[in-house]
C-alpha positions in Angstrom: 0.0 0.0 0.0 1.4 3.4 -1.0 1.9 6.1 1.6 -0.7 8.9 1.7 1.0 12.1 0.5 0.1 14.4 3.5 1.2 18.0 3.0 4.4 18.9 4.8 3.6 21.1 7.8 6.8 23.0 7.0 5.1 24.3 3.9 2.5 26.2 6.0 5.1 27.6 8.4 7.5 28.7 5.7 7.9 32.4 5.9 5.9 32.8 9.0 7.4 35.0 11.7 7.4 33.8 15.3 5.3 35.8 17.7 6.9 38.3 20.1 7.4 37.2 23.7 4.7 38.5 26.1 5.6 41.8 27.8 5.3 40.2 31.3 7.9 37.6 30.3 10.3 40.2 29.0 10.0 42.1 32.2 11.2 39.1 34.2 14.4 38.9 32.2 15.0 42.6 31.5 17.6 43.0 34.2 20.9 41.3 34.7 20.8 38.3 37.1 23.3 38.6 40.0 26.0 36.0 39.9 28.0 37.3 42.8 27.5 38.8 46.2 29.7 41.7 45.3 30.1 44.1 42.4 32.6 42.6 39.8 33.1 44.6 36.6 34.9 41.7 35.1 31.6 39.8 35.0 29.9 42.6 33.0 32.4 43.6 30.2 34.0 46.1 32.6 30.8 47.9 33.6 30.8 49.5 37.0 27.7 50.2 39.0 26.8 53.9 39.4 25.0 52.9 42.6 26.7 50.2 44.5 24.8 47.2 45.7 23.9 47.3 49.4 21.9 44.3 51.0 18.5 45.5 52.0 18.2 48.3 49.5 16.1 48.2 46.4 17.5 49.4 43.1 14.7 51.4 41.3 14.2 52.8 37.9 11.3 54.6 36.1 11.3 54.4 32.3 9.4 54.1 29.1 9.9 50.9 27.1 10.1 50.4 23.4 10.2 46.9 21.7 11.4 47.6 18.1 9.8 45.6 15.3 12.1 43.3 13.4 12.4 45.9 10.6 13.2 48.7 13.1 15.8 46.4 14.9 17.5 45.8 11.5 17.6 49.5 10.9 19.1 50.1 14.3 21.7 47.4 13.9 22.9 49.2 10.7 23.5 52.3 12.8 25.9 50.6 15.2 29.4 50.9 14.0 30.4 47.7 15.8 30.9 45.9 12.5 34.0 48.1 12.0 35.5 46.9 15.2 37.3 43.5 15.2 35.9 40.8 17.5 39.4 39.9 18.5 40.3 43.3 19.8 37.7 43.7 22.5 38.8 46.4 24.9 38.3 50.0 25.7 37.1 50.9 22.2 34.8 47.9 21.6 31.1 48.7 21.0 28.5 46.4 22.6 25.0 46.3 21.2 22.0 46.7 23.5 19.6 45.3 20.9 20.2 41.7 21.7 21.3 39.6 24.7 24.4 37.4 24.8 22.1 34.6 23.5 21.0 36.7 20.5 17.6 37.3 22.0 15.9 40.6 21.1 15.8 43.0 24.1 13.4 45.9 24.8 14.9 49.4 24.8 14.0 52.2 27.2 13.8 55.9 27.8 14.9 56.8 31.3 12.5 58.9 33.4 14.7 58.6 36.5 18.3 58.1 37.5 19.3 54.8 39.1 17.6 55.2 42.5 17.8 53.3 45.8 14.8 52.8 48.1 14.5 51.2 51.5 12.0 48.4 52.0 9.5 50.7 53.8 9.6 53.2 51.0 8.7 50.9 48.1 4.9 51.1 48.2 4.7 54.8 48.9 7.1 55.6 46.0 5.1 53.5 43.5 1.9 55.0 44.7 3.2 58.6 44.3 4.6 57.9 40.8 1.2 56.5 39.8 -0.8 59.4 41.2 1.6 61.9 39.7 1.3 60.4 36.2 -2.5 60.4 36.5 -2.6 64.1 37.6 -0.3 65.0 34.7 -2.9 63.8 32.2 -0.3 62.5 29.8 -1.9 60.1 27.3 -0.3 57.7 24.9 2.1 59.6 22.6 4.7 59.4 19.9 8.3 60.6 20.0 10.5 61.4 17.0 14.1 60.3 16.8 16.2 63.3 15.7 19.9 62.5 16.0 22.4 59.7 16.7 25.2 60.6 19.0 27.5 59.4 21.8 26.3 60.3 25.3 28.3 59.6 28.6 26.8 58.4 31.8 27.0 60.8 34.8 30.4 59.5 36.0 32.0 59.1 32.6 32.6 55.4 33.0 30.6 54.4 29.9 29.5 56.0 26.7 26.2 55.2 25.0 25.2 55.4 21.4 21.8 57.0 21.6 18.9 58.1 19.5 17.8 61.6 20.7 14.1 62.0 20.9 11.6 64.9 20.6 7.9 64.9 21.4 5.1 67.0 20.3 4.2 70.5 21.5 2.3 68.8 24.3 5.6 68.1 26.0 4.8 64.6 27.2 8.4 63.6 28.0 9.2 66.7 30.1 5.9 66.3 31.9 6.6 62.7 32.9 10.2 63.6 33.9 8.9 66.4 36.1 6.6 63.9 37.9 9.4 61.4 38.4 11.9 64.0 39.6 9.3 65.5 42.0 8.7 62.1 43.6 12.4 61.2 43.6 13.2 64.5 45.4 10.6 63.7 48.1 12.4 60.4 48.8 15.8 62.1 48.9 16.9 60.6 45.6 18.9 62.3 42.9 17.2 64.0 40.0 17.5 63.2 36.3 18.9 65.8 33.9 18.2 68.7 36.3 20.1 70.8 38.7 16.9 72.8 39.2 13.4 71.4 38.9 12.3 73.9 36.2 15.0 73.0 33.7 13.3 71.3 30.7 15.7 70.2 28.0 13.8 68.1 25.5 17.0 67.0 23.7 18.2 65.1 26.8 15.7 62.3 26.2 17.1 59.3 24.3 17.1 55.6 23.6 20.4 53.8 24.0 21.2 51.2 21.3 24.9 50.4 22.1 27.6 51.2 24.6 31.4 51.4 24.9 33.9 51.9 27.7 35.5 54.7 25.7 33.8 56.2 22.6 35.2 59.7 22.5 35.3 60.9 18.9 34.0 57.5 17.7 31.0 59.0 16.0 29.7 62.4 15.1 26.1 63.3 15.5 24.0 62.4 12.5 20.4 62.8 11.4 18.3 59.6 11.7 14.8 60.9 10.8 14.8 58.9 7.6 15.6 55.6 9.5 12.9 55.5 12.1 10.2 58.2 11.9 8.4 57.7 15.2 8.3 55.6 18.4 5.0 55.0 20.3 4.6 54.9 24.1 1.5 53.8 26.0 2.8 53.1 29.5 5.3 53.9 32.1 7.3 51.1 33.9 8.6 51.2 37.4 11.2 48.5 38.3 11.9 48.1 42.0 14.3 45.2 42.6 13.1 42.5 40.2 9.4 43.5 40.3 8.1 45.6 37.3 4.9 47.6 37.6 3.1 49.2 34.6 1.2 52.4 34.6 -0.9 52.9 31.5 -0.9 56.3 29.8 -4.6 56.9 29.2 -7.3 59.2 30.4 -9.6 56.3 30.9 -7.2 53.8 32.5 -6.9 54.3 36.2 -5.6 50.8 37.3 -2.0 50.0 38.0 -1.1 46.6 36.6 1.7 44.6 38.2 3.7 42.1 36.1 
C-alpha cells in the first residue's frame, strides 16, 4: 500500500514569523541576574555600577519601554558601527550592542525617566503610589516621539558611553511632563534628579534611547540625522522597576488601574 502524501507542515510555516514574547515575560528577564554577592566589573564587560549594591536596599528605575519591530531592529543594527571593530580586539574601544542579549535574543529598549535610584523596603509602596498618582494628575496620554539625531552620550560618572537616539515629542511636552513627575517624587524620597540641577529645567533633547555602549567612545562617531531611518516611536505606558518587580502604569485618560507584572 502506498503512503498517503500528506502535506508537509513546514510548507504552512515557511515564511511565518514567530510571535513576540509577552511583555510580562520580557519584564522578568529585562535586568541582569546577579551571579555574585559583590560588584565585579569583570563579569559585565568592565561595567561599573553607578549605585553600589547594598543588601536590604532596592534598586529602582522609572522608564518608558520600546520593543522595536524586526524591521526597526534591523535599521538600528545598521546604525551601530560595531561591524568596523574586530571581535578579537575587545577592549576600551569595543562597541557592545544593546539590541540583543548574549544569547542573541531581542531586548526591549528604554527611555529613562529617573536616574538609578535606591529605596528602602519601607519606601517601596509609597514611592510606587506617588509615581502612579503623579502620572494620573499630569494627564499625559499615549504619545509618539520622533528620533532626531544619533550621537554618543556619557553616563553621569563618565565610565561608559552610550550610542543614543535623541528624541523629541510634540508641543504637548509629554516627556518633560513625565520627567517632572518622576523628579518630584524622587526628590521627596531624597533621591537624585535626572537631567536637572533645578526642577524647572526642561531640555527636550536630553531624552534618548540607548542602542549600544562602549567603555570609551570619545570621537568614535559624530552626530547624524536619523529621521529617515525610524520616523516615530509610540509609548503607551510607564514602567517602574523596584528590585526584580516591574509595575506598569498605562498612559490613558480612561485607564486608572495599576497593573503589576
